[in-house]
PyMOL CGO cylinders between C-alpha atoms (Angstrom):
from pymol import cmd
from pymol.cgo import CYLINDER

trace = [
    CYLINDER, -12.02, -3.95, -18.34, -15.00, -6.13, -17.58, 0.3, 1, 1, 1, 1, 1, 1,
    CYLINDER, -15.00, -6.13, -17.58, -16.47, -5.53, -21.03, 0.3, 1, 1, 1, 1, 1, 1,
    CYLINDER, -16.47, -5.53, -21.03, -13.28, -6.75, -22.64, 0.3, 1, 1, 1, 1, 1, 1,
    CYLINDER, -13.28, -6.75, -22.64, -13.13, -9.70, -20.22, 0.3, 1, 1, 1, 1, 1, 1,
    CYLINDER, -13.13, -9.70, -20.22, -16.65, -10.74, -21.24, 0.3, 1, 1, 1, 1, 1, 1,
    CYLINDER, -16.65, -10.74, -21.24, -15.88, -10.54, -24.96, 0.3, 1, 1, 1, 1, 1, 1,
    CYLINDER, -15.88, -10.54, -24.96, -12.59, -12.43, -24.50, 0.3, 1, 1, 1, 1, 1, 1,
    CYLINDER, -12.59, -12.43, -24.50, -14.38, -15.16, -22.53, 0.3, 1, 1, 1, 1, 1, 1,
    CYLINDER, -14.38, -15.16, -22.53, -16.99, -15.50, -25.29, 0.3, 1, 1, 1, 1, 1, 1,
    CYLINDER, -16.99, -15.50, -25.29, -14.35, -15.81, -28.01, 0.3, 1, 1, 1, 1, 1, 1,
    CYLINDER, -14.35, -15.81, -28.01, -11.98, -18.13, -26.20, 0.3, 1, 1, 1, 1, 1, 1,
    CYLINDER, -11.98, -18.13, -26.20, -14.44, -20.53, -24.58, 0.3, 1, 1, 1, 1, 1, 1,
    CYLINDER, -14.44, -20.53, -24.58, -17.44, -20.18, -26.89, 0.3, 1, 1, 1, 1, 1, 1,
    CYLINDER, -17.44, -20.18, -26.89, -19.93, -19.45, -24.09, 0.3, 1, 1, 1, 1, 1, 1,
    CYLINDER, -19.93, -19.45, -24.09, -22.99, -17.22, -24.19, 0.3, 1, 1, 1, 1, 1, 1,
    CYLINDER, -22.99, -17.22, -24.19, -22.90, -13.56, -23.22, 0.3, 1, 1, 1, 1, 1, 1,
    CYLINDER, -22.90, -13.56, -23.22, -25.03, -14.29, -20.16, 0.3, 1, 1, 1, 1, 1, 1,
    CYLINDER, -25.03, -14.29, -20.16, -22.63, -17.00, -18.89, 0.3, 1, 1, 1, 1, 1, 1,
    CYLINDER, -22.63, -17.00, -18.89, -19.56, -14.83, -19.57, 0.3, 1, 1, 1, 1, 1, 1,
    CYLINDER, -19.56, -14.83, -19.57, -21.11, -11.92, -17.68, 0.3, 1, 1, 1, 1, 1, 1,
    CYLINDER, -21.11, -11.92, -17.68, -21.89, -14.13, -14.70, 0.3, 1, 1, 1, 1, 1, 1,
    CYLINDER, -21.89, -14.13, -14.70, -18.31, -15.46, -14.59, 0.3, 1, 1, 1, 1, 1, 1,
    CYLINDER, -18.31, -15.46, -14.59, -16.66, -12.04, -14.83, 0.3, 1, 1, 1, 1, 1, 1,
    CYLINDER, -16.66, -12.04, -14.83, -19.07, -10.29, -12.45, 0.3, 1, 1, 1, 1, 1, 1,
    CYLINDER, -19.07, -10.29, -12.45, -20.41, -7.90, -15.07, 0.3, 1, 1, 1, 1, 1, 1,
    CYLINDER, -20.41, -7.90, -15.07, -24.07, -6.96, -15.13, 0.3, 1, 1, 1, 1, 1, 1,
    CYLINDER, -24.07, -6.96, -15.13, -25.77, -8.08, -18.33, 0.3, 1, 1, 1, 1, 1, 1,
    CYLINDER, -25.77, -8.08, -18.33, -27.59, -4.75, -18.75, 0.3, 1, 1, 1, 1, 1, 1,
    CYLINDER, -27.59, -4.75, -18.75, -24.31, -2.85, -18.34, 0.3, 1, 1, 1, 1, 1, 1,
    CYLINDER, -24.31, -2.85, -18.34, -22.66, -5.10, -20.92, 0.3, 1, 1, 1, 1, 1, 1,
    CYLINDER, -22.66, -5.10, -20.92, -25.36, -4.42, -23.48, 0.3, 1, 1, 1, 1, 1, 1,
    CYLINDER, -25.36, -4.42, -23.48, -25.30, -0.62, -23.04, 0.3, 1, 1, 1, 1, 1, 1,
    CYLINDER, -25.30, -0.62, -23.04, -23.19, 1.38, -25.46, 0.3, 1, 1, 1, 1, 1, 1,
    CYLINDER, -23.19, 1.38, -25.46, -19.84, 2.61, -24.19, 0.3, 1, 1, 1, 1, 1, 1,
    CYLINDER, -19.84, 2.61, -24.19, -20.24, 6.24, -23.09, 0.3, 1, 1, 1, 1, 1, 1,
    CYLINDER, -20.24, 6.24, -23.09, -18.14, 8.74, -25.05, 0.3, 1, 1, 1, 1, 1, 1,
    CYLINDER, -18.14, 8.74, -25.05, -16.47, 11.32, -22.81, 0.3, 1, 1, 1, 1, 1, 1,
    CYLINDER, -16.47, 11.32, -22.81, -17.07, 14.97, -23.71, 0.3, 1, 1, 1, 1, 1, 1,
    CYLINDER, -17.07, 14.97, -23.71, -14.15, 16.95, -25.18, 0.3, 1, 1, 1, 1, 1, 1,
    CYLINDER, -14.15, 16.95, -25.18, -13.93, 19.04, -22.00, 0.3, 1, 1, 1, 1, 1, 1,
    CYLINDER, -13.93, 19.04, -22.00, -13.11, 15.87, -20.03, 0.3, 1, 1, 1, 1, 1, 1,
    CYLINDER, -13.11, 15.87, -20.03, -10.34, 14.99, -22.48, 0.3, 1, 1, 1, 1, 1, 1,
    CYLINDER, -10.34, 14.99, -22.48, -8.79, 18.45, -22.12, 0.3, 1, 1, 1, 1, 1, 1,
    CYLINDER, -8.79, 18.45, -22.12, -9.06, 18.28, -18.32, 0.3, 1, 1, 1, 1, 1, 1,
    CYLINDER, -9.06, 18.28, -18.32, -7.52, 14.78, -18.32, 0.3, 1, 1, 1, 1, 1, 1,
    CYLINDER, -7.52, 14.78, -18.32, -4.60, 16.08, -20.38, 0.3, 1, 1, 1, 1, 1, 1,
    CYLINDER, -4.60, 16.08, -20.38, -4.15, 18.90, -17.88, 0.3, 1, 1, 1, 1, 1, 1,
    CYLINDER, -4.15, 18.90, -17.88, -4.25, 16.41, -14.99, 0.3, 1, 1, 1, 1, 1, 1,
    CYLINDER, -4.25, 16.41, -14.99, -1.55, 14.29, -16.64, 0.3, 1, 1, 1, 1, 1, 1,
    CYLINDER, -1.55, 14.29, -16.64, 0.74, 17.29, -17.06, 0.3, 1, 1, 1, 1, 1, 1,
    CYLINDER, 0.74, 17.29, -17.06, -0.01, 18.36, -13.47, 0.3, 1, 1, 1, 1, 1, 1,
    CYLINDER, -0.01, 18.36, -13.47, 0.89, 14.88, -12.18, 0.3, 1, 1, 1, 1, 1, 1,
    CYLINDER, 0.89, 14.88, -12.18, 4.20, 15.00, -14.09, 0.3, 1, 1, 1, 1, 1, 1,
    CYLINDER, 4.20, 15.00, -14.09, 5.07, 18.39, -12.57, 0.3, 1, 1, 1, 1, 1, 1,
    CYLINDER, 5.07, 18.39, -12.57, 4.01, 17.41, -9.04, 0.3, 1, 1, 1, 1, 1, 1,
    CYLINDER, 4.01, 17.41, -9.04, 4.33, 13.63, -8.58, 0.3, 1, 1, 1, 1, 1, 1,
    CYLINDER, 4.33, 13.63, -8.58, 3.76, 13.78, -4.80, 0.3, 1, 1, 1, 1, 1, 1,
    CYLINDER, 3.76, 13.78, -4.80, 0.45, 15.69, -4.99, 0.3, 1, 1, 1, 1, 1, 1,
    CYLINDER, 0.45, 15.69, -4.99, -2.90, 13.92, -5.13, 0.3, 1, 1, 1, 1, 1, 1,
    CYLINDER, -2.90, 13.92, -5.13, -6.17, 14.70, -6.88, 0.3, 1, 1, 1, 1, 1, 1,
    CYLINDER, -6.17, 14.70, -6.88, -7.19, 16.96, -3.97, 0.3, 1, 1, 1, 1, 1, 1,
    CYLINDER, -7.19, 16.96, -3.97, -4.36, 19.38, -4.67, 0.3, 1, 1, 1, 1, 1, 1,
    CYLINDER, -4.36, 19.38, -4.67, -5.06, 19.02, -8.38, 0.3, 1, 1, 1, 1, 1, 1,
    CYLINDER, -5.06, 19.02, -8.38, -8.66, 20.07, -7.72, 0.3, 1, 1, 1, 1, 1, 1,
    CYLINDER, -8.66, 20.07, -7.72, -7.61, 23.26, -5.93, 0.3, 1, 1, 1, 1, 1, 1,
    CYLINDER, -7.61, 23.26, -5.93, -5.03, 24.07, -8.62, 0.3, 1, 1, 1, 1, 1, 1,
    CYLINDER, -5.03, 24.07, -8.62, -7.57, 23.41, -11.39, 0.3, 1, 1, 1, 1, 1, 1,
    CYLINDER, -7.57, 23.41, -11.39, -10.01, 25.84, -9.79, 0.3, 1, 1, 1, 1, 1, 1,
    CYLINDER, -10.01, 25.84, -9.79, -7.25, 28.45, -9.52, 0.3, 1, 1, 1, 1, 1, 1,
    CYLINDER, -7.25, 28.45, -9.52, -6.50, 28.05, -13.23, 0.3, 1, 1, 1, 1, 1, 1,
    CYLINDER, -6.50, 28.05, -13.23, -10.13, 28.44, -14.29, 0.3, 1, 1, 1, 1, 1, 1,
    CYLINDER, -10.13, 28.44, -14.29, -11.37, 24.85, -14.69, 0.3, 1, 1, 1, 1, 1, 1,
    CYLINDER, -11.37, 24.85, -14.69, -14.92, 24.44, -13.40, 0.3, 1, 1, 1, 1, 1, 1,
    CYLINDER, -14.92, 24.44, -13.40, -14.95, 20.92, -11.99, 0.3, 1, 1, 1, 1, 1, 1,
    CYLINDER, -14.95, 20.92, -11.99, -15.96, 19.58, -8.63, 0.3, 1, 1, 1, 1, 1, 1,
    CYLINDER, -15.96, 19.58, -8.63, -13.80, 17.24, -6.57, 0.3, 1, 1, 1, 1, 1, 1,
    CYLINDER, -13.80, 17.24, -6.57, -15.69, 14.08, -7.55, 0.3, 1, 1, 1, 1, 1, 1,
    CYLINDER, -15.69, 14.08, -7.55, -15.18, 14.76, -11.25, 0.3, 1, 1, 1, 1, 1, 1,
    CYLINDER, -15.18, 14.76, -11.25, -11.48, 15.42, -10.75, 0.3, 1, 1, 1, 1, 1, 1,
    CYLINDER, -11.48, 15.42, -10.75, -11.17, 12.20, -8.73, 0.3, 1, 1, 1, 1, 1, 1,
    CYLINDER, -11.17, 12.20, -8.73, -12.98, 10.16, -11.41, 0.3, 1, 1, 1, 1, 1, 1,
    CYLINDER, -12.98, 10.16, -11.41, -10.79, 11.55, -14.20, 0.3, 1, 1, 1, 1, 1, 1,
    CYLINDER, -10.79, 11.55, -14.20, -7.65, 11.08, -12.07, 0.3, 1, 1, 1, 1, 1, 1,
    CYLINDER, -7.65, 11.08, -12.07, -8.51, 7.43, -11.44, 0.3, 1, 1, 1, 1, 1, 1,
    CYLINDER, -8.51, 7.43, -11.44, -9.53, 6.73, -15.07, 0.3, 1, 1, 1, 1, 1, 1,
    CYLINDER, -9.53, 6.73, -15.07, -6.25, 8.22, -16.30, 0.3, 1, 1, 1, 1, 1, 1,
    CYLINDER, -6.25, 8.22, -16.30, -4.37, 5.75, -14.07, 0.3, 1, 1, 1, 1, 1, 1,
    CYLINDER, -4.37, 5.75, -14.07, -2.67, 8.47, -12.04, 0.3, 1, 1, 1, 1, 1, 1,
    CYLINDER, -2.67, 8.47, -12.04, -1.37, 7.60, -8.59, 0.3, 1, 1, 1, 1, 1, 1,
    CYLINDER, -1.37, 7.60, -8.59, 0.75, 9.18, -5.92, 0.3, 1, 1, 1, 1, 1, 1,
    CYLINDER, 0.75, 9.18, -5.92, 3.89, 7.11, -5.45, 0.3, 1, 1, 1, 1, 1, 1,
    CYLINDER, 3.89, 7.11, -5.45, 4.63, 6.89, -1.77, 0.3, 1, 1, 1, 1, 1, 1,
    CYLINDER, 4.63, 6.89, -1.77, 8.15, 6.73, -0.44, 0.3, 1, 1, 1, 1, 1, 1,
    CYLINDER, 8.15, 6.73, -0.44, 9.17, 3.34, 0.82, 0.3, 1, 1, 1, 1, 1, 1,
    CYLINDER, 9.17, 3.34, 0.82, 10.00, 3.28, 4.51, 0.3, 1, 1, 1, 1, 1, 1,
    CYLINDER, 10.00, 3.28, 4.51, 13.48, 2.19, 5.39, 0.3, 1, 1, 1, 1, 1, 1,
    CYLINDER, 13.48, 2.19, 5.39, 13.74, -0.40, 8.13, 0.3, 1, 1, 1, 1, 1, 1,
    CYLINDER, 13.74, -0.40, 8.13, 16.34, 0.04, 10.84, 0.3, 1, 1, 1, 1, 1, 1,
    CYLINDER, 16.34, 0.04, 10.84, 19.34, -2.29, 10.75, 0.3, 1, 1, 1, 1, 1, 1,
    CYLINDER, 19.34, -2.29, 10.75, 18.90, -5.44, 12.79, 0.3, 1, 1, 1, 1, 1, 1,
    CYLINDER, 18.90, -5.44, 12.79, 21.00, -8.44, 13.68, 0.3, 1, 1, 1, 1, 1, 1,
    CYLINDER, 21.00, -8.44, 13.68, 24.59, -8.95, 14.66, 0.3, 1, 1, 1, 1, 1, 1,
    CYLINDER, 24.59, -8.95, 14.66, 26.77, -5.89, 14.24, 0.3, 1, 1, 1, 1, 1, 1,
    CYLINDER, 26.77, -5.89, 14.24, 23.84, -3.44, 14.07, 0.3, 1, 1, 1, 1, 1, 1,
    CYLINDER, 23.84, -3.44, 14.07, 24.04, -0.39, 16.30, 0.3, 1, 1, 1, 1, 1, 1,
    CYLINDER, 24.04, -0.39, 16.30, 21.92, -0.77, 19.42, 0.3, 1, 1, 1, 1, 1, 1,
    CYLINDER, 21.92, -0.77, 19.42, 21.50, 2.64, 20.98, 0.3, 1, 1, 1, 1, 1, 1,
    CYLINDER, 21.50, 2.64, 20.98, 24.74, 3.75, 22.57, 0.3, 1, 1, 1, 1, 1, 1,
    CYLINDER, 24.74, 3.75, 22.57, 26.22, 0.21, 22.79, 0.3, 1, 1, 1, 1, 1, 1,
    CYLINDER, 26.22, 0.21, 22.79, 27.37, -1.83, 19.84, 0.3, 1, 1, 1, 1, 1, 1,
    CYLINDER, 27.37, -1.83, 19.84, 28.79, -5.26, 20.68, 0.3, 1, 1, 1, 1, 1, 1,
    CYLINDER, 28.79, -5.26, 20.68, 32.15, -5.77, 19.00, 0.3, 1, 1, 1, 1, 1, 1,
    CYLINDER, 32.15, -5.77, 19.00, 33.24, -8.91, 20.84, 0.3, 1, 1, 1, 1, 1, 1,
    CYLINDER, 33.24, -8.91, 20.84, 32.33, -11.38, 23.55, 0.3, 1, 1, 1, 1, 1, 1,
    CYLINDER, 32.33, -11.38, 23.55, 31.67, -9.92, 27.03, 0.3, 1, 1, 1, 1, 1, 1,
    CYLINDER, 31.67, -9.92, 27.03, 31.36, -6.44, 25.50, 0.3, 1, 1, 1, 1, 1, 1,
    CYLINDER, 31.36, -6.44, 25.50, 27.69, -5.83, 26.25, 0.3, 1, 1, 1, 1, 1, 1,
    CYLINDER, 27.69, -5.83, 26.25, 25.35, -7.80, 28.48, 0.3, 1, 1, 1, 1, 1, 1,
    CYLINDER, 25.35, -7.80, 28.48, 21.58, -7.68, 28.67, 0.3, 1, 1, 1, 1, 1, 1,
    CYLINDER, 21.58, -7.68, 28.67, 19.63, -8.38, 31.83, 0.3, 1, 1, 1, 1, 1, 1,
    CYLINDER, 19.63, -8.38, 31.83, 15.96, -9.13, 32.21, 0.3, 1, 1, 1, 1, 1, 1,
    CYLINDER, 15.96, -9.13, 32.21, 13.69, -10.34, 34.97, 0.3, 1, 1, 1, 1, 1, 1,
    CYLINDER, 13.69, -10.34, 34.97, 11.28, -13.18, 34.21, 0.3, 1, 1, 1, 1, 1, 1,
    CYLINDER, 11.28, -13.18, 34.21, 8.42, -14.13, 36.50, 0.3, 1, 1, 1, 1, 1, 1,
    CYLINDER, 8.42, -14.13, 36.50, 6.82, -17.54, 36.81, 0.3, 1, 1, 1, 1, 1, 1,
    CYLINDER, 6.82, -17.54, 36.81, 4.74, -19.49, 39.28, 0.3, 1, 1, 1, 1, 1, 1,
    CYLINDER, 4.74, -19.49, 39.28, 5.48, -22.76, 41.06, 0.3, 1, 1, 1, 1, 1, 1,
    CYLINDER, 5.48, -22.76, 41.06, 3.00, -25.63, 41.37, 0.3, 1, 1, 1, 1, 1, 1,
    CYLINDER, 3.00, -25.63, 41.37, 1.94, -24.43, 44.80, 0.3, 1, 1, 1, 1, 1, 1,
    CYLINDER, 1.94, -24.43, 44.80, 1.19, -20.92, 43.39, 0.3, 1, 1, 1, 1, 1, 1,
    CYLINDER, 1.19, -20.92, 43.39, 4.28, -19.24, 44.85, 0.3, 1, 1, 1, 1, 1, 1,
    CYLINDER, 4.28, -19.24, 44.85, 5.93, -16.62, 42.60, 0.3, 1, 1, 1, 1, 1, 1,
    CYLINDER, 5.93, -16.62, 42.60, 9.39, -17.27, 41.17, 0.3, 1, 1, 1, 1, 1, 1,
    CYLINDER, 9.39, -17.27, 41.17, 11.58, -14.39, 40.02, 0.3, 1, 1, 1, 1, 1, 1,
    CYLINDER, 11.58, -14.39, 40.02, 14.48, -15.14, 37.63, 0.3, 1, 1, 1, 1, 1, 1,
    CYLINDER, 14.48, -15.14, 37.63, 17.28, -12.82, 36.48, 0.3, 1, 1, 1, 1, 1, 1,
    CYLINDER, 17.28, -12.82, 36.48, 18.52, -13.71, 32.98, 0.3, 1, 1, 1, 1, 1, 1,
    CYLINDER, 18.52, -13.71, 32.98, 21.90, -12.34, 31.89, 0.3, 1, 1, 1, 1, 1, 1,
    CYLINDER, 21.90, -12.34, 31.89, 22.82, -12.74, 28.19, 0.3, 1, 1, 1, 1, 1, 1,
    CYLINDER, 22.82, -12.74, 28.19, 25.92, -11.73, 26.25, 0.3, 1, 1, 1, 1, 1, 1,
    CYLINDER, 25.92, -11.73, 26.25, 24.70, -9.58, 23.32, 0.3, 1, 1, 1, 1, 1, 1,
    CYLINDER, 24.70, -9.58, 23.32, 27.52, -10.59, 20.95, 0.3, 1, 1, 1, 1, 1, 1,
    CYLINDER, 27.52, -10.59, 20.95, 27.59, -14.36, 21.32, 0.3, 1, 1, 1, 1, 1, 1,
    CYLINDER, 27.59, -14.36, 21.32, 24.00, -14.79, 22.63, 0.3, 1, 1, 1, 1, 1, 1,
    CYLINDER, 24.00, -14.79, 22.63, 25.42, -16.98, 25.39, 0.3, 1, 1, 1, 1, 1, 1,
    CYLINDER, 25.42, -16.98, 25.39, 23.36, -17.14, 28.55, 0.3, 1, 1, 1, 1, 1, 1,
    CYLINDER, 23.36, -17.14, 28.55, 25.76, -16.28, 31.38, 0.3, 1, 1, 1, 1, 1, 1,
    CYLINDER, 25.76, -16.28, 31.38, 23.34, -16.98, 34.20, 0.3, 1, 1, 1, 1, 1, 1,
    CYLINDER, 23.34, -16.98, 34.20, 19.70, -17.70, 34.75, 0.3, 1, 1, 1, 1, 1, 1,
]
cmd.load_cgo(trace, "trace")
């Protein structure tokens, strides 16, 4: 991707290769090296990894490594991980569902359906100016959010 970014920057803005490499964060020596051609064994293993990922979308490269060894592929875990990443394969995680919140949402065993149906009580502690403690009992109606006493 960085190689293509450097060449695009050179074409579009007419800057030198050195300046384009500096802007895109690509090393100049890496840019000037020839693109490595993967061996045919890597292409066959990548094709196998793609079919494996289609069959088992919730399994990662670690499970793919153990399955590849069972099926006769001789590849270590780092090679499998590199090919997995270069092929753009990912494990799609399930999105967590958030619990319902707000008015009308179930709250444990009590669900407020009208005013004065469910009250919440809480103690609040404070301190007076002469460092004496003050203890307050707050009582709130859960449905209307009206403070009944403080």
